[in-house]
C-alpha angles and dihedrals in degrees: 000000000000089000091054091050090053091050091051092050092049091049091050092050092048090047092053091045091051091046092057102031107019096103092047091051091052092049104036108012127221094327091056092049092051091050092049092048090052091049091051092049091052092049091052093045093050095046107114093220091051090049091051089049092051091050090049091051091048092050091047091051090050092051091049091048092048094047092050093052094039091054089047091051092047091049091052091050092047089053090059108082114235110247115249118256111245119252103258123216131195113269114264102205108009136051092243136035132183118208087347090303124124136190107276097032118132122253090237089059091052097048093045084066100037110024122225120342124258095221144356118204133172119259140194092269093064094252133086131271101225111205127213127184146125104243085324094309115121087020122182139144130222129198113205125200125223091279091053092250120141108262100160138028136185137174137161093191135081096278100107123115123176141180082232120066092260129126140131107313097027111137121253089237092056091049093051092046092055104039130063118265114299118251121257094194146004120230115226113176108308094340127086107208110208115231102237101223126174094171095274095107143007126215119208133182104229128159088354089300130114103235115193116190116195123209130209110226090195093054097055094278093295128157110279104164145359135213121191120190123179115240089240093055092045090052090056089068107080098201137013092273128057122244108274116244140142088258093054092045091055091042093055090047096054093040092055090047092052093045090052093051092046088053093049093050090051088056094047096255133134124269115255122232123233117246119198094193091055090048090064090055091048093047091049092055094046090049091048092052093046095048096043098037101235134120116210142117089234113068126221091267089059095253118147122211090268091047092053092050091049089050089053094049096250113160113220143146095202136009144180137186139208123191130188136174139181098033113127094227145003089264093060090041092053095046090049092050091051089057092053108081099215093046091045090055090056092049091049098038105134096209100056115109106174135040137178132176129214123195132187136170129224125220090275092055092253112150122230116202128199122185117192118193121195140194116197 
């Protein structure tokens, strides 16, 4: 029976072949048939409707492929239990604590609670931001002074406790009603550096600490993060910007990467992977902007972010870019990007898989930041 079916199929194929190409075979032989088949293939291939159909099939296949791997990635993340939030107590000595840690605490006290840090990277104060988290849950950063005492704290997660009624989600109005008047400048030597404030944060002098509270414009101007810097540590920094160096450049890059992942986890999204190849593309663009004094996603050779990655041999199926300049640190850059809707959408894009940051400084010490996001 199978043999008969095969015979029938072969006969049908030969019949169709003869119907379309029988006359050509009789007139021009096998060579003529091959030429006519090639001509027909080219006609089909060049037909606009056929081209549109091929593109539609390709896009459909991409969407199916992405959805399969996205579901797989989401399943893997759901299988990992979310770490428990620590039980938070009221601060004992200061007005604010982060993860039960206050300015002046000892490093041993911190790491008894948290375990070893995930990363230490140089910051604008000439010390390290030491980062603690559990796959970016319960994320916070600590700056230690030379005696290993806590001199700086930062978090963008729900780890803040205060003697005031202030925490993540508190309205800007409630913050301003409870705290003393926000600073308009910081005195460093004989120079008063104006606090550039467009309503996205307030800086207060409380307990001899500079407390900066960041607000999320897209969440009804509510508290989204806090940075606390001791007055002594702040005074170590001579100007508003840190001293440019390779160490600070790399520090800003890794800090912005960690801040982005902590933000994504807060919004229920996957953690992005670091990509060294993409970092070179990002660094190149930041350096180009810093050296040539422009600020644009398109460089002076007309290359877009995707064009620059293609130039550098980066393989990708989708890509996005954020740029920032003028912020004194990665913390201020990140919080500013989150208040810019297009940049925020890149940070919280569910399909991105890889990220790298490139930083450069201009001749006035101003940092330029480039974030490149990639889908593969």
